[in-house]
Each structure stands twice: as C-alpha cells, then as structure tokens.
Biotite code that builds the C-alpha atoms (Angstrom):
import biotite.structure as struc

atoms = struc.array([
    struc.Atom([85.230, 146.777, 120.682], chain_id="A", res_id=1, res_name="MET", atom_name="CA", element="C"),
    struc.Atom([83.520, 143.726, 122.825], chain_id="A", res_id=2, res_name="THR", atom_name="CA", element="C"),
    struc.Atom([79.405, 144.212, 123.956], chain_id="A", res_id=3, res_name="VAL", atom_name="CA", element="C"),
    struc.Atom([77.173, 141.646, 125.024], chain_id="A", res_id=4, res_name="HIS", atom_name="CA", element="C"),
    struc.Atom([73.583, 141.909, 124.306], chain_id="A", res_id=5, res_name="ARG", atom_name="CA", element="C"),
    struc.Atom([71.064, 140.540, 126.794], chain_id="A", res_id=6, res_name="ILE", atom_name="CA", element="C"),
    struc.Atom([67.233, 140.563, 126.491], chain_id="A", res_id=7, res_name="GLU", atom_name="CA", element="C"),
    struc.Atom([65.508, 141.180, 130.332], chain_id="A", res_id=8, res_name="GLN", atom_name="CA", element="C"),
    struc.Atom([62.041, 140.761, 131.153], chain_id="A", res_id=9, res_name="SER", atom_name="CA", element="C"),
    struc.Atom([61.373, 143.067, 133.833], chain_id="A", res_id=10, res_name="ILE", atom_name="CA", element="C"),
    struc.Atom([57.777, 143.582, 135.334], chain_id="A", res_id=11, res_name="ASN", atom_name="CA", element="C"),
    struc.Atom([56.121, 142.148, 132.595], chain_id="A", res_id=12, res_name="GLY", atom_name="CA", element="C"),
    struc.Atom([58.316, 144.329, 130.251], chain_id="A", res_id=13, res_name="ARG", atom_name="CA", element="C"),
    struc.Atom([61.044, 143.294, 127.644], chain_id="A", res_id=14, res_name="THR", atom_name="CA", element="C"),
    struc.Atom([64.189, 145.314, 127.379], chain_id="A", res_id=15, res_name="TYR", atom_name="CA", element="C"),
    struc.Atom([67.510, 144.604, 125.105], chain_id="A", res_id=16, res_name="GLN", atom_name="CA", element="C"),
    struc.Atom([70.311, 145.875, 126.865], chain_id="A", res_id=17, res_name="ILE", atom_name="CA", element="C"),
    struc.Atom([73.741, 145.609, 125.905], chain_id="A", res_id=18, res_name="GLU", atom_name="CA", element="C"),
    struc.Atom([76.898, 146.552, 128.127], chain_id="A", res_id=19, res_name="ALA", atom_name="CA", element="C"),
    struc.Atom([80.308, 147.599, 126.474], chain_id="A", res_id=20, res_name="MET", atom_name="CA", element="C"),
    struc.Atom([83.811, 147.702, 127.713], chain_id="A", res_id=21, res_name="LEU", atom_name="CA", element="C"),
    struc.Atom([84.600, 151.099, 127.609], chain_id="A", res_id=22, res_name="VAL", atom_name="CA", element="C"),
    struc.Atom([88.165, 150.926, 130.068], chain_id="A", res_id=23, res_name="ASP", atom_name="CA", element="C"),
    struc.Atom([89.833, 148.046, 131.347], chain_id="A", res_id=24, res_name="PRO", atom_name="CA", element="C"),
    struc.Atom([87.600, 147.474, 133.896], chain_id="A", res_id=25, res_name="GLU", atom_name="CA", element="C"),
    struc.Atom([84.574, 149.544, 133.233], chain_id="A", res_id=26, res_name="ARG", atom_name="CA", element="C"),
    struc.Atom([81.824, 148.554, 131.465], chain_id="A", res_id=27, res_name="TRP", atom_name="CA", element="C"),
    struc.Atom([78.963, 150.382, 129.954], chain_id="A", res_id=28, res_name="ARG", atom_name="CA", element="C"),
    struc.Atom([75.172, 149.423, 130.431], chain_id="A", res_id=29, res_name="ALA", atom_name="CA", element="C"),
    struc.Atom([72.625, 150.720, 128.486], chain_id="A", res_id=30, res_name="TYR", atom_name="CA", element="C"),
    struc.Atom([68.819, 150.541, 126.761], chain_id="A", res_id=31, res_name="LEU", atom_name="CA", element="C"),
    struc.Atom([69.099, 149.267, 122.804], chain_id="A", res_id=32, res_name="VAL", atom_name="CA", element="C"),
    struc.Atom([66.678, 151.440, 120.909], chain_id="A", res_id=33, res_name="SER", atom_name="CA", element="C"),
    struc.Atom([63.858, 149.291, 118.691], chain_id="A", res_id=34, res_name="THR", atom_name="CA", element="C"),
    struc.Atom([65.372, 151.032, 115.619], chain_id="A", res_id=35, res_name="ALA", atom_name="CA", element="C"),
    struc.Atom([69.265, 149.160, 117.446], chain_id="A", res_id=36, res_name="GLY", atom_name="CA", element="C"),
    struc.Atom([70.576, 152.628, 118.641], chain_id="A", res_id=37, res_name="GLY", atom_name="CA", element="C"),
    struc.Atom([71.230, 153.666, 122.721], chain_id="A", res_id=38, res_name="SER", atom_name="CA", element="C"),
    struc.Atom([68.233, 154.867, 124.003], chain_id="A", res_id=39, res_name="THR", atom_name="CA", element="C"),
    struc.Atom([68.255, 158.841, 126.151], chain_id="A", res_id=40, res_name="ALA", atom_name="CA", element="C"),
    struc.Atom([68.052, 157.213, 129.470], chain_id="A", res_id=41, res_name="LEU", atom_name="CA", element="C"),
    struc.Atom([71.665, 156.975, 130.615], chain_id="A", res_id=42, res_name="MET", atom_name="CA", element="C"),
    struc.Atom([73.907, 154.344, 130.870], chain_id="A", res_id=43, res_name="PRO", atom_name="CA", element="C"),
    struc.Atom([74.772, 152.745, 133.907], chain_id="A", res_id=44, res_name="PHE", atom_name="CA", element="C"),
    struc.Atom([78.656, 151.412, 135.121], chain_id="A", res_id=45, res_name="TYR", atom_name="CA", element="C"),
    struc.Atom([80.404, 149.091, 136.411], chain_id="A", res_id=46, res_name="GLY", atom_name="CA", element="C"),
    struc.Atom([83.853, 147.133, 136.456], chain_id="A", res_id=47, res_name="THR", atom_name="CA", element="C"),
    struc.Atom([81.959, 143.828, 135.195], chain_id="A", res_id=48, res_name="THR", atom_name="CA", element="C"),
    struc.Atom([79.853, 143.809, 132.196], chain_id="A", res_id=49, res_name="ALA", atom_name="CA", element="C"),
    struc.Atom([77.508, 141.746, 134.577], chain_id="A", res_id=50, res_name="GLU", atom_name="CA", element="C"),
    struc.Atom([77.183, 144.471, 137.537], chain_id="A", res_id=51, res_name="GLN", atom_name="CA", element="C"),
    struc.Atom([76.531, 147.002, 134.981], chain_id="A", res_id=52, res_name="ALA", atom_name="CA", element="C"),
    struc.Atom([73.701, 145.649, 133.924], chain_id="A", res_id=53, res_name="VAL", atom_name="CA", element="C"),
    struc.Atom([72.241, 144.328, 137.214], chain_id="A", res_id=54, res_name="GLN", atom_name="CA", element="C"),
    struc.Atom([72.745, 148.300, 138.089], chain_id="A", res_id=55, res_name="GLN", atom_name="CA", element="C"),
    struc.Atom([70.743, 149.120, 135.072], chain_id="A", res_id=56, res_name="LEU", atom_name="CA", element="C"),
    struc.Atom([68.050, 146.428, 135.822], chain_id="A", res_id=57, res_name="THR", atom_name="CA", element="C"),
    struc.Atom([67.457, 147.453, 139.418], chain_id="A", res_id=58, res_name="ASN", atom_name="CA", element="C"),
    struc.Atom([66.671, 151.017, 137.951], chain_id="A", res_id=59, res_name="TRP", atom_name="CA", element="C"),
    struc.Atom([64.244, 149.872, 135.202], chain_id="A", res_id=60, res_name="LEU", atom_name="CA", element="C"),
    struc.Atom([62.663, 147.478, 138.587], chain_id="A", res_id=61, res_name="THR", atom_name="CA", element="C"),
    struc.Atom([62.265, 150.682, 140.862], chain_id="A", res_id=62, res_name="LEU", atom_name="CA", element="C"),
    struc.Atom([61.034, 152.751, 138.012], chain_id="A", res_id=63, res_name="ALA", atom_name="CA", element="C"),
    struc.Atom([58.576, 150.238, 136.588], chain_id="A", res_id=64, res_name="HIS", atom_name="CA", element="C"),
    struc.Atom([56.941, 149.156, 140.112], chain_id="A", res_id=65, res_name="GLN", atom_name="CA", element="C"),
    struc.Atom([53.397, 149.473, 140.336], chain_id="A", res_id=66, res_name="PRO", atom_name="CA", element="C"),
    struc.Atom([52.280, 152.547, 142.210], chain_id="A", res_id=67, res_name="PRO", atom_name="CA", element="C"),
    struc.Atom([52.166, 151.601, 146.813], chain_id="A", res_id=68, res_name="THR", atom_name="CA", element="C"),
    struc.Atom([49.626, 153.971, 148.993], chain_id="A", res_id=69, res_name="PHE", atom_name="CA", element="C"),
    struc.Atom([49.848, 154.570, 152.176], chain_id="A", res_id=70, res_name="PRO", atom_name="CA", element="C"),
    struc.Atom([47.594, 152.811, 154.536], chain_id="A", res_id=71, res_name="VAL", atom_name="CA", element="C"),
])
C-alpha cells in the first residue's frame, strides 16, 4: 500500500493529511485524526497524490476562512 503523509498549515491550523493510492491512477486524500485513524470528513480524490491533497487543502482553506460581510 502506497501512502504519503504530510503536515499542512491552513489559516493558522495544522492538519495531518494522508494520500493513499486506491487504484493505479487514483489517489484518496483525507485528514488523519489525533488517534491515528481517518476522520469523518469526506475524502478527496485525484489522479496524483499531490492533486488529491491540493483538493482537500483548497476545501479546508475555504471552510476555515474568516467570514466576510457585505459592504
């Protein structure tokens, strides 16, 4: 099993992300909980580990942005 683990800082929070090869051209990226297993957050997929991690990172960036208020 091929797994890549990275630590990513997003909006001041640190996340442990794993990307796992699930098919010859399909990677799944997901957050790792403090207990070491995956979290309930849905996984993100890509054709490379980097692409899957980037999709998850993009979502986390949007999800944890400070709210913006209309002017």
